[in-house]
C-alpha positions in Angstrom: 0.0 0.0 0.0 1.4 3.3 -1.1 1.2 6.3 1.3 0.1 9.6 -0.4 1.0 12.7 1.6 -1.4 15.6 1.7 -0.8 18.9 3.4 -4.4 19.9 4.0 -7.1 18.6 6.3 -8.8 16.8 3.4 -8.5 16.3 -0.4 -11.3 15.4 -2.8 -11.0 12.2 -4.7 -10.4 13.8 -8.1 -7.5 15.9 -6.7 -6.2 12.9 -4.8 -6.0 10.6 -7.9 -4.3 13.3 -9.9 -1.9 14.1 -7.0 -1.0 10.4 -6.8 -0.3 10.3 -10.5 -3.0 7.6 -11.1 -4.8 9.8 -13.7 -3.9 12.9 -15.7 -7.4 14.5 -15.9 -10.7 14.8 -14.2 -12.3 13.0 -17.1 -10.2 9.9 -16.3 -11.4 10.0 -12.7 -15.0 10.2 -13.9 -14.5 7.2 -16.1 -13.0 5.2 -13.3 -15.8 6.2 -10.9 -18.6 5.6 -13.5 -17.2 2.1 -14.1 -17.1 1.3 -10.4 -13.4 0.9 -10.4 -12.7 3.1 -7.3 -13.2 1.8 -3.8 -12.9 4.0 -0.7 -12.7 2.3 2.7 -14.1 -0.9 1.3 -17.1 0.6 -0.5 -17.5 1.4 -4.2 -17.3 5.2 -4.6 -19.8 7.0 -6.8 -18.8 10.6 -6.0 -16.0 12.3 -7.9 -15.4 14.9 -5.3 -15.7 12.8 -2.2 -13.6 14.3 0.6 -10.8 12.0 1.7 -9.2 12.4 5.1 -5.9 11.0 6.5 -6.4 7.2 7.1 -8.8 6.7 4.2 -7.8 3.8 1.9 -8.4 4.1 -1.8 -8.2 1.1 -4.2 -8.2 1.7 -7.9 -9.1 -1.2 -10.4 -8.5 -3.8 -7.7 -4.8 -3.2 -8.1 -3.5 0.1 -6.8 -3.9 0.6 -3.0 -3.3 4.0 -1.6 -3.7 5.5 1.9 -4.1 9.2 2.6 -1.6 10.5 5.1 -0.9 13.9 6.6 2.2 14.1 8.9 2.1 17.8 9.1 2.4 18.6 12.8 0.8 22.1 12.3 -2.7 20.6 11.6 
């Protein structure tokens, strides 16, 4: 499982997948979500802009496992 660092309280799914270099555009995120290829915390995600918080686990296409982390001590 790959840890993806964020520096804010949360990040939306579309931004997160672009930040993690899984997709290059919002259109690609929409395609993945529409085809039920994105799972967040064990449930198929249907919202492109779902807020993700540290500790959330994102699985893309049953292959790529990512966890949201924020080690910023100022938050």
